[in-house]
PQR file of N, CA, C, O and H, with PARSE charges and radii, in Angstrom:
ATOM      1  N   MET A   1       0.798  -1.200   0.015 -0.4000 1.5000
ATOM      2  CA  MET A   1      -0.029  -0.068  -0.023 -0.0000 2.0000
ATOM      3  C   MET A   1       0.792   1.314   0.019  0.5500 1.7000
ATOM      4  O   MET A   1       1.471   1.539   1.021 -0.5500 1.4000
ATOM      5  N   ASP A   2       0.762   2.145  -0.916 -0.4000 1.5000
ATOM      6  CA  ASP A   2       1.435   3.422  -0.937 -0.0000 2.0000
ATOM      7  C   ASP A   2       0.903   4.493  -0.135  0.5500 1.7000
ATOM      8  O   ASP A   2      -0.163   4.280   0.442 -0.5500 1.4000
ATOM      9  H   ASP A   2       0.211   1.963  -1.730  0.4000 1.0000
ATOM     10  N   ALA A   3       1.501   5.671   0.005 -0.4000 1.5000
ATOM     11  CA  ALA A   3       1.112   6.583   1.015 -0.0000 2.0000
ATOM     12  C   ALA A   3      -0.218   7.250   0.626  0.5500 1.7000
ATOM     13  O   ALA A   3      -0.965   7.718   1.485 -0.5500 1.4000
ATOM     14  H   ALA A   3       2.367   5.844  -0.464  0.4000 1.0000
ATOM     15  N   LYS A   4      -0.515   7.285  -0.778 -0.4000 1.5000
ATOM     16  CA  LYS A   4      -1.719   7.936  -1.199 -0.0000 2.0000
ATOM     17  C   LYS A   4      -2.756   6.981  -0.943  0.5500 1.7000
ATOM     18  O   LYS A   4      -3.820   7.533  -0.662 -0.5500 1.4000
ATOM     19  H   LYS A   4       0.093   6.905  -1.476  0.4000 1.0000
ATOM     20  N   GLU A   5      -2.798   5.690  -0.948 -0.4000 1.5000
ATOM     21  CA  GLU A   5      -3.763   4.758  -0.483 -0.0000 2.0000
ATOM     22  C   GLU A   5      -4.036   4.933   1.005  0.5500 1.7000
ATOM     23  O   GLU A   5      -5.180   4.998   1.455 -0.5500 1.4000
ATOM     24  H   GLU A   5      -1.934   5.241  -1.176  0.4000 1.0000
ATOM     25  N   ASP A   6      -2.902   5.007   1.767 -0.4000 1.5000
ATOM     26  CA  ASP A   6      -2.879   5.055   3.258 -0.0000 2.0000
ATOM     27  C   ASP A   6      -3.708   6.214   3.671  0.5500 1.7000
ATOM     28  O   ASP A   6      -4.598   6.072   4.511 -0.5500 1.4000
ATOM     29  H   ASP A   6      -1.973   4.954   1.401  0.4000 1.0000
ATOM     30  N   ASN A   7      -3.436   7.411   3.085 -0.4000 1.5000
ATOM     31  CA  ASN A   7      -4.095   8.598   3.419 -0.0000 2.0000
ATOM     32  C   ASN A   7      -5.819   8.556   3.035  0.5500 1.7000
ATOM     33  O   ASN A   7      -6.679   9.161   3.676 -0.5500 1.4000
ATOM     34  H   ASN A   7      -2.714   7.526   2.403  0.4000 1.0000
ATOM     35  N   ALA A   8      -5.999   7.920   2.153 -0.4000 1.5000
ATOM     36  CA  ALA A   8      -7.366   7.783   1.615 -0.0000 2.0000
ATOM     37  C   ALA A   8      -8.218   7.078   2.736  0.5500 1.7000
ATOM     38  O   ALA A   8      -9.412   7.351   2.858 -0.5500 1.4000
ATOM     39  H   ALA A   8      -5.301   7.428   1.632  0.4000 1.0000
ATOM     40  N   MET A   9      -7.576   6.152   3.567 -0.4000 1.5000
ATOM     41  CA  MET A   9      -8.216   5.392   4.487 -0.0000 2.0000
ATOM     42  C   MET A   9      -8.374   5.898   5.861  0.5500 1.7000
ATOM     43  O   MET A   9      -8.972   5.272   6.736 -0.5500 1.4000
ATOM     44  H   MET A   9      -6.606   5.931   3.468  0.4000 1.0000
ATOM     45  N   ILE A  10      -7.764   7.167   6.044 -0.4000 1.5000
ATOM     46  CA  ILE A  10      -7.893   7.889   7.273 -0.0000 2.0000
ATOM     47  C   ILE A  10      -9.124   8.682   7.403  0.5500 1.7000
ATOM     48  O   ILE A  10      -9.263   9.653   6.660 -0.5500 1.4000
ATOM     49  H   ILE A  10      -7.278   7.676   5.333  0.4000 1.0000
ATOM     50  N   PRO A  11     -10.126   8.352   8.344 -0.5600 1.5000
ATOM     51  CA  PRO A  11     -11.225   9.368   8.487  0.2800 2.0000
ATOM     52  C   PRO A  11     -10.860  10.630   9.030  0.5500 1.7000
ATOM     53  O   PRO A  11      -9.997  10.744   9.900 -0.5500 1.4000
ATOM     54  N   TYR A  12     -11.556  11.675   8.493 -0.4000 1.5000
ATOM     55  CA  TYR A  12     -11.091  13.026   9.116 -0.0000 2.0000
ATOM     56  C   TYR A  12     -12.462  13.810   8.945  0.5500 1.7000
ATOM     57  O   TYR A  12     -13.320  13.468   8.130 -0.5500 1.4000
ATOM     58  H   TYR A  12     -12.257  11.582   7.786  0.4000 1.0000
ATOM     59  N   ASN A  13     -12.578  14.904   9.803 -0.4000 1.5000
ATOM     60  CA  ASN A  13     -13.652  15.778   9.751 -0.0000 2.0000
ATOM     61  C   ASN A  13     -13.150  17.118   8.941  0.5500 1.7000
ATOM     62  O   ASN A  13     -12.027  17.615   9.026 -0.5500 1.4000
ATOM     63  H   ASN A  13     -11.881  15.182  10.465  0.4000 1.0000
ATOM     64  N   LYS A  14     -14.197  17.567   8.169 -0.4000 1.5000
ATOM     65  CA  LYS A  14     -13.785  18.755   7.387 -0.0000 2.0000
ATOM     66  C   LYS A  14     -14.303  20.058   8.159  0.5500 1.7000
ATOM     67  O   LYS A  14     -15.338  20.073   8.826 -0.5500 1.4000
ATOM     68  H   LYS A  14     -15.109  17.163   8.100  0.4000 1.0000
ATOM     69  N   ILE A  15     -13.528  21.047   7.997 -0.4000 1.5000
ATOM     70  CA  ILE A  15     -13.910  22.335   8.596 -0.0000 2.0000
ATOM     71  C   ILE A  15     -13.983  23.337   7.570  0.5500 1.7000
ATOM     72  O   ILE A  15     -13.111  23.472   6.711 -0.5500 1.4000
ATOM     73  H   ILE A  15     -12.687  21.035   7.455  0.4000 1.0000
ATOM     74  N   THR A  16     -15.101  24.096   7.659 -0.4000 1.5000
ATOM     75  CA  THR A  16     -15.436  25.140   6.596 -0.0000 2.0000
ATOM     76  C   THR A  16     -15.519  26.454   7.230  0.5500 1.7000
ATOM     77  O   THR A  16     -16.218  26.618   8.230 -0.5500 1.4000
ATOM     78  H   THR A  16     -15.810  23.987   8.357  0.4000 1.0000
ATOM     79  N   ALA A  17     -14.834  27.411   6.694 -0.4000 1.5000
ATOM     80  CA  ALA A  17     -14.928  28.708   7.148 -0.0000 2.0000
ATOM     81  C   ALA A  17     -15.803  29.580   6.165  0.5500 1.7000
ATOM     82  O   ALA A  17     -15.753  29.365   4.954 -0.5500 1.4000
ATOM     83  H   ALA A  17     -14.267  27.278   5.882  0.4000 1.0000
ATOM     84  N   LEU A  18     -16.536  30.485   6.656 -0.4000 1.5000
ATOM     85  CA  LEU A  18     -17.477  31.420   5.929 -0.0000 2.0000
ATOM     86  C   LEU A  18     -16.871  32.714   6.095  0.5500 1.7000
ATOM     87  O   LEU A  18     -16.506  33.050   7.222 -0.5500 1.4000
ATOM     88  H   LEU A  18     -16.576  30.660   7.639  0.4000 1.0000
ATOM     89  N   TYR A  19     -16.706  33.540   5.034 -0.4000 1.5000
ATOM     90  CA  TYR A  19     -16.143  34.799   5.125 -0.0000 2.0000
ATOM     91  C   TYR A  19     -17.128  35.853   4.355  0.5500 1.7000
ATOM     92  O   TYR A  19     -17.525  35.727   3.197 -0.5500 1.4000
ATOM     93  H   TYR A  19     -17.002  33.267   4.118  0.4000 1.0000
ATOM     94  N   SER A  20     -17.413  36.845   5.192 -0.4000 1.5000
ATOM     95  CA  SER A  20     -18.339  37.913   4.549 -0.0000 2.0000
ATOM     96  C   SER A  20     -17.708  39.266   4.933  0.5500 1.7000
ATOM     97  O   SER A  20     -17.077  39.325   5.989 -0.5500 1.4000
ATOM     98  H   SER A  20     -17.090  36.948   6.133  0.4000 1.0000
ATOM     99  N   ARG A  21     -17.831  40.341   4.163 -0.4000 1.5000
ATOM    100  CA  ARG A  21     -17.176  41.613   4.556 -0.0000 2.0000
ATOM    101  C   ARG A  21     -18.214  42.775   4.303  0.5500 1.7000
ATOM    102  O   ARG A  21     -19.088  42.729   3.437 -0.5500 1.4000
ATOM    103  H   ARG A  21     -18.344  40.293   3.306  0.4000 1.0000
ATOM    104  N   LEU A  22     -18.031  43.678   5.053 -0.4000 1.5000
ATOM    105  CA  LEU A  22     -18.845  44.788   5.103 -0.0000 2.0000
ATOM    106  C   LEU A  22     -18.167  45.983   4.429  0.5500 1.7000
ATOM    107  O   LEU A  22     -17.070  46.362   4.838 -0.5500 1.4000
ATOM    108  H   LEU A  22     -17.321  43.715   5.756  0.4000 1.0000
ATOM    109  N   SER A  23     -18.774  46.578   3.426 -0.4000 1.5000
ATOM    110  CA  SER A  23     -18.145  47.725   2.757 -0.0000 2.0000
ATOM    111  C   SER A  23     -18.451  49.031   3.801  0.5500 1.7000
ATOM    112  O   SER A  23     -19.438  49.052   4.538 -0.5500 1.4000
ATOM    113  H   SER A  23     -19.665  46.270   3.094  0.4000 1.0000
ATOM    114  N   VAL A  24     -17.486  50.067   3.744 -0.4000 1.5000
ATOM    115  CA  VAL A  24     -17.728  51.300   4.624 -0.0000 2.0000
ATOM    116  C   VAL A  24     -19.058  51.893   4.352  0.5500 1.7000
ATOM    117  O   VAL A  24     -19.712  52.326   5.301 -0.5500 1.4000
ATOM    118  H   VAL A  24     -16.684  50.050   3.146  0.4000 1.0000
ATOM    119  N   GLY A  25     -19.474  51.946   3.260 -0.4000 1.5000
ATOM    120  CA  GLY A  25     -20.887  52.567   3.057 -0.0000 2.0000
ATOM    121  C   GLY A  25     -21.975  51.751   3.439  0.5500 1.7000
ATOM    122  O   GLY A  25     -23.079  52.295   3.436 -0.5500 1.4000
ATOM    123  H   GLY A  25     -18.942  51.593   2.489  0.4000 1.0000
ATOM    124  N   ASP A  26     -21.897  50.480   3.790 -0.4000 1.5000
ATOM    125  CA  ASP A  26     -22.926  49.676   3.972 -0.0000 2.0000
ATOM    126  C   ASP A  26     -23.357  49.369   5.490  0.5500 1.7000
ATOM    127  O   ASP A  26     -24.264  48.595   5.793 -0.5500 1.4000
ATOM    128  H   ASP A  26     -21.000  50.038   3.792  0.4000 1.0000
ATOM    129  N   GLU A  27     -22.567  50.096   6.397 -0.4000 1.5000
ATOM    130  CA  GLU A  27     -22.984  49.782   7.837 -0.0000 2.0000
ATOM    131  C   GLU A  27     -24.363  50.416   8.213  0.5500 1.7000
ATOM    132  O   GLU A  27     -24.842  51.401   7.651 -0.5500 1.4000
ATOM    133  H   GLU A  27     -21.830  50.725   6.150  0.4000 1.0000
ATOM    134  N   ASP A  28     -24.926  49.732   9.221 -0.4000 1.5000
ATOM    135  CA  ASP A  28     -26.181  50.220   9.683 -0.0000 2.0000
ATOM    136  C   ASP A  28     -26.050  51.233  10.513  0.5500 1.7000
ATOM    137  O   ASP A  28     -25.255  51.173  11.451 -0.5500 1.4000
ATOM    138  H   ASP A  28     -24.537  48.932   9.677  0.4000 1.0000
ATOM    139  N   ARG A  29     -26.891  52.412  10.255 -0.4000 1.5000
ATOM    140  CA  ARG A  29     -26.792  53.496  11.015 -0.0000 2.0000
ATOM    141  C   ARG A  29     -27.267  53.340  12.523  0.5500 1.7000
ATOM    142  O   ARG A  29     -26.926  54.213  13.321 -0.5500 1.4000
ATOM    143  H   ARG A  29     -27.537  52.461   9.493  0.4000 1.0000
ATOM    144  N   ASP A  30     -27.983  52.345  12.917 -0.4000 1.5000
ATOM    145  CA  ASP A  30     -28.677  52.039  14.173 -0.0000 2.0000
ATOM    146  C   ASP A  30     -27.746  51.214  15.016  0.5500 1.7000
ATOM    147  O   ASP A  30     -28.097  50.946  16.165 -0.5500 1.4000
ATOM    148  H   ASP A  30     -28.260  51.636  12.269  0.4000 1.0000
ATOM    149  N   GLY A  31     -26.542  50.767  14.535 -0.4000 1.5000
ATOM    150  CA  GLY A  31     -25.712  49.869  15.199 -0.0000 2.0000
ATOM    151  C   GLY A  31     -25.980  48.294  14.934  0.5500 1.7000
ATOM    152  O   GLY A  31     -25.169  47.450  15.318 -0.5500 1.4000
ATOM    153  H   GLY A  31     -26.257  50.985  13.602  0.4000 1.0000
ATOM    154  N   GLY A  32     -27.024  47.997  14.336 -0.4000 1.5000
ATOM    155  CA  GLY A  32     -27.209  46.731  13.987 -0.0000 2.0000
ATOM    156  C   GLY A  32     -26.495  46.107  12.779  0.5500 1.7000
ATOM    157  O   GLY A  32     -25.667  46.780  12.166 -0.5500 1.4000
ATOM    158  H   GLY A  32     -27.683  48.682  14.025  0.4000 1.0000
ATOM    159  N   GLU A  33     -26.769  44.900  12.427 -0.4000 1.5000
ATOM    160  CA  GLU A  33     -26.184  44.519  11.112 -0.0000 2.0000
ATOM    161  C   GLU A  33     -26.852  44.966   9.923  0.5500 1.7000
ATOM    162  O   GLU A  33     -28.081  45.013   9.869 -0.5500 1.4000
ATOM    163  H   GLU A  33     -27.441  44.353  12.925  0.4000 1.0000
ATOM    164  N   SER A  34     -26.143  45.283   9.009 -0.4000 1.5000
ATOM    165  CA  SER A  34     -26.672  45.833   7.707 -0.0000 2.0000
ATOM    166  C   SER A  34     -27.361  44.672   6.815  0.5500 1.7000
ATOM    167  O   SER A  34     -27.021  43.493   6.919 -0.5500 1.4000
ATOM    168  H   SER A  34     -25.145  45.245   9.053  0.4000 1.0000
ATOM    169  N   ASN A  35     -28.152  45.030   6.115 -0.4000 1.5000
ATOM    170  CA  ASN A  35     -28.865  43.909   5.193 -0.0000 2.0000
ATOM    171  C   ASN A  35     -27.930  43.270   4.358  0.5500 1.7000
ATOM    172  O   ASN A  35     -28.167  42.099   4.064 -0.5500 1.4000
ATOM    173  H   ASN A  35     -28.428  45.988   6.031  0.4000 1.0000
ATOM    174  N   SER A  36     -26.813  43.862   3.874 -0.4000 1.5000
ATOM    175  CA  SER A  36     -25.650  43.450   3.094 -0.0000 2.0000
ATOM    176  C   SER A  36     -25.025  42.063   3.951  0.5500 1.7000
ATOM    177  O   SER A  36     -24.850  40.959   3.434 -0.5500 1.4000
ATOM    178  H   SER A  36     -26.621  44.814   4.113  0.4000 1.0000
ATOM    179  N   ILE A  37     -24.786  42.367   5.163 -0.4000 1.5000
ATOM    180  CA  ILE A  37     -24.096  41.283   5.875 -0.0000 2.0000
ATOM    181  C   ILE A  37     -25.094  40.141   6.159  0.5500 1.7000
ATOM    182  O   ILE A  37     -24.807  38.947   6.076 -0.5500 1.4000
ATOM    183  H   ILE A  37     -24.928  43.264   5.582  0.4000 1.0000
ATOM    184  N   VAL A  38     -26.271  40.630   6.497 -0.4000 1.5000
ATOM    185  CA  VAL A  38     -27.282  39.583   6.887 -0.0000 2.0000
ATOM    186  C   VAL A  38     -27.487  38.555   5.573  0.5500 1.7000
ATOM    187  O   VAL A  38     -27.516  37.327   5.658 -0.5500 1.4000
ATOM    188  H   VAL A  38     -26.504  41.600   6.564  0.4000 1.0000
ATOM    189  N   ASN A  39     -27.616  39.294   4.411 -0.4000 1.5000
ATOM    190  CA  ASN A  39     -27.928  38.463   3.263 -0.0000 2.0000
ATOM    191  C   ASN A  39     -26.762  37.653   2.992  0.5500 1.7000
ATOM    192  O   ASN A  39     -26.923  36.470   2.693 -0.5500 1.4000
ATOM    193  H   ASN A  39     -27.593  40.291   4.342  0.4000 1.0000
ATOM    194  N   GLN A  40     -25.451  38.225   3.073 -0.4000 1.5000
ATOM    195  CA  GLN A  40     -24.277  37.388   2.806 -0.0000 2.0000
ATOM    196  C   GLN A  40     -24.097  36.154   3.695  0.5500 1.7000
ATOM    197  O   GLN A  40     -23.676  35.078   3.271 -0.5500 1.4000
ATOM    198  H   GLN A  40     -25.320  39.186   3.316  0.4000 1.0000
ATOM    199  N   LYS A  41     -24.447  36.394   4.948 -0.4000 1.5000
ATOM    200  CA  LYS A  41     -24.381  35.165   5.972 -0.0000 2.0000
ATOM    201  C   LYS A  41     -25.528  34.047   5.462  0.5500 1.7000
ATOM    202  O   LYS A  41     -25.260  32.850   5.369 -0.5500 1.4000
ATOM    203  H   LYS A  41     -24.789  37.269   5.293  0.4000 1.0000
ATOM    204  N   ALA A  42     -26.753  34.575   5.169 -0.4000 1.5000
ATOM    205  CA  ALA A  42     -27.672  33.615   4.850 -0.0000 2.0000
ATOM    206  C   ALA A  42     -27.249  32.970   3.724  0.5500 1.7000
ATOM    207  O   ALA A  42     -27.316  31.741   3.732 -0.5500 1.4000
ATOM    208  H   ALA A  42     -26.971  35.548   5.245  0.4000 1.0000
ATOM    209  N   PHE A  43     -26.775  33.597   2.636 -0.4000 1.5000
ATOM    210  CA  PHE A  43     -26.459  32.900   1.369 -0.0000 2.0000
ATOM    211  C   PHE A  43     -25.169  31.839   1.696  0.5500 1.7000
ATOM    212  O   PHE A  43     -25.163  30.722   1.178 -0.5500 1.4000
ATOM    213  H   PHE A  43     -26.720  34.595   2.630  0.4000 1.0000
ATOM    214  N   LEU A  44     -24.280  32.202   2.432 -0.4000 1.5000
ATOM    215  CA  LEU A  44     -23.055  31.360   2.558 -0.0000 2.0000
ATOM    216  C   LEU A  44     -23.578  30.143   3.495  0.5500 1.7000
ATOM    217  O   LEU A  44     -23.257  28.989   3.211 -0.5500 1.4000
ATOM    218  H   LEU A  44     -24.284  33.109   2.853  0.4000 1.0000
ATOM    219  N   GLU A  45     -24.346  30.416   4.557 -0.4000 1.5000
ATOM    220  CA  GLU A  45     -24.811  29.261   5.405 -0.0000 2.0000
ATOM    221  C   GLU A  45     -25.589  28.288   4.531  0.5500 1.7000
ATOM    222  O   GLU A  45     -25.310  27.090   4.580 -0.5500 1.4000
ATOM    223  H   GLU A  45     -24.606  31.353   4.788  0.4000 1.0000
ATOM    224  N   ARG A  46     -26.541  28.737   3.741 -0.4000 1.5000
ATOM    225  CA  ARG A  46     -27.398  28.016   2.828 -0.0000 2.0000
ATOM    226  C   ARG A  46     -26.395  27.179   1.859  0.5500 1.7000
ATOM    227  O   ARG A  46     -26.516  25.957   1.775 -0.5500 1.4000
ATOM    228  H   ARG A  46     -26.769  29.710   3.701  0.4000 1.0000
ATOM    229  N   TYR A  47     -25.562  27.770   1.250 -0.4000 1.5000
ATOM    230  CA  TYR A  47     -24.682  27.003   0.337 -0.0000 2.0000
ATOM    231  C   TYR A  47     -23.766  26.015   1.105  0.5500 1.7000
ATOM    232  O   TYR A  47     -23.550  24.921   0.584 -0.5500 1.4000
ATOM    233  H   TYR A  47     -25.463  28.763   1.318  0.4000 1.0000
ATOM    234  N   ALA A  48     -23.249  26.296   2.221 -0.4000 1.5000
ATOM    235  CA  ALA A  48     -22.370  25.396   3.021 -0.0000 2.0000
ATOM    236  C   ALA A  48     -23.252  24.237   3.459  0.5500 1.7000
ATOM    237  O   ALA A  48     -22.794  23.095   3.447 -0.5500 1.4000
ATOM    238  H   ALA A  48     -23.424  27.185   2.644  0.4000 1.0000
ATOM    239  N   ARG A  49     -24.396  24.466   3.813 -0.4000 1.5000
ATOM    240  CA  ARG A  49     -25.272  23.309   4.161 -0.0000 2.0000
ATOM    241  C   ARG A  49     -25.722  22.387   2.982  0.5500 1.7000
ATOM    242  O   ARG A  49     -25.864  21.184   3.196 -0.5500 1.4000
ATOM    243  H   ARG A  49     -24.768  25.394   3.822  0.4000 1.0000
ATOM    244  N   GLN A  50     -25.931  22.871   1.848 -0.4000 1.5000
ATOM    245  CA  GLN A  50     -26.261  22.289   0.627 -0.0000 2.0000
ATOM    246  C   GLN A  50     -25.011  21.392   0.207  0.5500 1.7000
ATOM    247  O   GLN A  50     -25.175  20.268  -0.268 -0.5500 1.4000
ATOM    248  H   GLN A  50     -25.816  23.849   1.674  0.4000 1.0000
ATOM    249  N   GLN A  51     -23.867  21.905   0.391 -0.4000 1.5000
ATOM    250  CA  GLN A  51     -22.800  21.104   0.016 -0.0000 2.0000
ATOM    251  C   GLN A  51     -22.255  19.950   1.055  0.5500 1.7000
ATOM    252  O   GLN A  51     -21.551  19.008   0.693 -0.5500 1.4000
ATOM    253  H   GLN A  51     -23.734  22.818   0.776  0.4000 1.0000
ATOM    254  N   THR A  52     -22.621  20.140   2.186 -0.4000 1.5000
ATOM    255  CA  THR A  52     -22.229  19.139   3.147 -0.0000 2.0000
ATOM    256  C   THR A  52     -23.404  18.130   3.528  0.5500 1.7000
ATOM    257  O   THR A  52     -23.232  17.055   4.101 -0.5500 1.4000
ATOM    258  H   THR A  52     -23.192  20.906   2.481  0.4000 1.0000
ATOM    259  N   GLY A  53     -24.670  18.676   3.099 -0.4000 1.5000
ATOM    260  CA  GLY A  53     -25.940  17.520   3.336 -0.0000 2.0000
ATOM    261  C   GLY A  53     -26.346  17.739   4.637  0.5500 1.7000
ATOM    262  O   GLY A  53     -27.076  16.857   5.089 -0.5500 1.4000
ATOM    263  H   GLY A  53     -24.810  19.550   2.634  0.4000 1.0000
ATOM    264  N   ILE A  54     -26.046  18.794   5.473 -0.4000 1.5000
ATOM    265  CA  ILE A  54     -26.607  19.158   6.732 -0.0000 2.0000
ATOM    266  C   ILE A  54     -27.959  19.817   6.784  0.5500 1.7000
ATOM    267  O   ILE A  54     -28.450  20.134   7.867 -0.5500 1.4000
ATOM    268  H   ILE A  54     -25.454  19.511   5.105  0.4000 1.0000
TER
END
């Protein structure tokens, strides 16, 4: 068995990081989250769940 085959047999957990960013002009004037960030988070979470089957 070579190293490539050996690595394929090792179970592992995957970690996913979601990244969103807020532009300077997008901040919420009331101190809450802007719609831009809320929408980005919702999109990224939905996509990640679809890819992982969660």
